[in-house]
C-alpha positions, 0 to 999 in steps of 0.5 A: 134986915141983916145983910146975910138975910138979904143975901140969902133972899137975893140968892133964892130969887136968882135960883127961883128964876133959874128954876122957872127958866129950866122948866120952860126949856123942858116944856119946849123940848117935849113940845108941851105947854107949861100948865098954867095952874098948879094942883091944889090937892095932893095925895100922900101915902105917908100915914101908915097904910092910909092915904092923906089928901093934903091942901098944898096952899095951907099944908093941912090934911083935908081927908084920909082914905084907905085906898089910893083910888079913893084918895085920888077921887076925893082930891079931884072932887076938892079940885073941882070944888076949888075951881068953881066960880064964886056965886055960881055960873051966870 
């Protein structure tokens, strides 16, 4: 690997550590616990009057809806489905 690429990778690692430390400090200040799991589906209004539901793990659009509420509702359904245990509850 080229030395300049390795320098950039090392610099990015340091920045990510600083960002994580800053987030932890913020949540300590507001007396809240940092969320353990990030959301997987996000609603975006960048599609000319339509709202997109985007899967953040893949970057792909999963659904389109005409209203924010409808897009939010389907995103929540996708979240619930993604968080279900595999094979059903036992």
